[in-house]
N, C-alpha and C positions, 0 to 999 in steps of 0.2 A: 730585268724588265721594268721594275719600278723606277730605276734610275733613268732608263730610256724614256719612260712616260713623263718624268719630271722635266727632262731636257726638252721634250717636244712641247710641253705646256709653257716652259720658259721662252722657247723660241717663238711660239704663237703669240705670247704676250708682248714680246718685243716687236713683232711685226704689226700688231694692232696699235701699239704705242707709236710706232714709226709712221703708220698710215695717218694717224690723227695729227701728228706733228707736220707731216707734209701737206695735209689738207688745210691746216691753219696758216700756212705760209704761202705767199704768192710766188716766192722763189726760195730755194733752199739756201742754207748757210754754206758759203763757198769756203772750202778748205784753204787755209793760208791767207785768205782775204785779198789776194792780189788780183787786180783787174786784168793783168796780162794773161791770166789763165782762161779768160772768157772766150766763147766761140768767136772766130774771126780774127783773133789776135795771137793765136798760139800755133806755131808750126805751119805746115803746108796742108791746106784742105785736100789737095790732090792726093797726097800720100795716104791719108786716112780713107779717102774715097776709094782708092785703088785696093787697099787692104779689105775694106768692107765688100767690095765687088768680088774679090777672090774668095772671101769667106762665104759669100752667098752662093758662089758656084760650088764650093766644097759641100755646103749644106744640102744641095740638091742631090748629092751622091751618097748621102748617109742612108743606112737601112731604115725602112719605114716611110720613105718619101716615094712619090709617084715615079721618080726617075730611078732606074735600076742602079743599085750600088755597084761601084767599080772597085775591084781590089787593087791596092797600090802595087806598082811595078817594083819588084825587089831591087832592080838596078837603079831606077831613078829615085825610089823611096817614097815614104809618106811625106805629106806636107806638114811643116812645122812653122809656127809663128815665133820669130826670134826677137827677144827683147833684152834689155840690159838692167842689171842691178849692180850698183857701184861701178866697177869697170869690168864686170864679168858678164859674158853673153850667156843667156839661158834661152830655153825654148820649150814650148808646149805643143802637143799635137793640135793642128788646126781644127780637127774635127770637134775639139772640146771648146773652141773659142767662138762665142756668139758674136762678139763685136769688139771694136777698138774705139774708145771714146776719149774726148778731152775731159779733164778733171774739173767739172763744174757742178754747181747745184747739189752739193752733198749736205744732207741734214744730219746734224749731230744728234745722238741719242744718249741718255744717261745710263750709268751702271753697266757699262760694258768694258771689256779689256782694252788697254791702250792702243792695241793694233787695229781695233775696229774704229774707223773714222766716222762712221755713220751709215746712212742709207740713202739710196737714190730711187727715183721713179724711172725704171728701165723699161721703156716701151710698154707702160701700163702695169708693170709688176714691181713690187718692192724688193730691192736687192741690197744686201749688206756690202759695205765697202771696206776692204781690208788693205792696210798699208803693208805690202809684202816685205819691205825693209824691216819695219818694226816687228812683224810676225817672226821673221827669221833672226831677230836679235842682231841686226846689222847696224853699222854707223848711219846716223840720220842726216839727211840733207834737206834743204828747203825745196819745195816744189817749184818748178820752173815751166816755161812754155813747152818743153819737150816731154814733160810728165804725161803719162797716159794711163787710162783705165781699161783693163781687159776684163770683159765679162766672160767668165769661165763656167762651163756647165759639164756636169757628169751625172748621168741619170736625171733625177729631178732636182739636184742641188745646183744652184747658181750663186756664185760669189764674184764680186768685182774686185780685182786686184790692182792696186796702185803700183806701177813700175816706173823706172827712170825714163825709159824711152822704148819705142818699138822701131826696129830697123827694117825688117823684111819678112816676107813669106817665102819659104824655100823648101824644096824636097831634100830629104836626107837619106841617102842610100843605106841599106842595112850593113853594107861592108864598112861604112864609116863609123858605125856605132860600136862602142865597147860597153858591155853591161856593167852594172854597178858592182857585181861580184868580182869582175876581172880588172876594173880600171885602177890605175895607180892612185894612191891617196892624194897626191899633189894635184891631180887633174880635177877633182871635185872638192870644193871647199867644205869644211865641216858643217856649215849651216845648211847645205843642200843635201847632204847624204841621206837623211831620213825621207826625203821626198823625191829622190832622183831615180830615173830609169838607168842612166848611164851617162856616157860622154860621147860626143861626136867630134871627130877630127876632120876638119875641112880645110884643105890647104894649110895655112898657118894659124887657123882658128881652132880653138877648143870650146865647144858649146855644151853647156850642162843641160841635159834633157830631163825636165821635171815631169813627174807623173801626176796628172790632174786628180786622180782618185786618191792617191796617198796624201796629197795636199788638202783637198776639200774635206776628206773624211778622217783626217788625223784627229787624235784626241785633243790636241791643242786647239785646232780650228773649231771643234765642237764646244769647247769650254770658253765661249765668248763673253760670259758674264764677268764683271769686275771682281777681283779678289777682295775678300773682306779685310 
């Protein structure tokens, strides 16, 4: 309990510090420093708008909203947001995705783990930005116009994940999913195993299904402070 209280105080202190830094800047520090990542010059606005529209529709079906929740059809399956890391396709359940953003206006904060790139003002709230490649100990690449920021929520936790690209929103039927306990070792890379639900086989595609809860509430994600 004392350890949990300490983590909470450290996280609160980080958020206070981040808010002060954001307030003192007219615009945040842009990761990578490349103007090509700014709004209007990266990727297709229509694709992001379409994804945001789909996410908004899905959010209306979540429990607790005024619209009655609809159970996913086991044949068509639940909706997943598919994105890429290196050359591997991954996916998270769309119900846990708040939005898809371009990578702009990230404010760096001191004394955090190297995979924490900083914080952003996400529609009025402060959210941490995590480079998913670095977090998963993968090969590092420079950010480019296809780089995207996924705001992922589970319960009250919201973390923004930097991914290589976002391809589509799609339903994945239960019949196409192999659980983590049954999947062949070669299907899921070692870096994904601690955070994976399983793998989905779609035509000639193998998509790694990540678990938002395992990812956001993992011990590593909670230890965001820089190592001494």
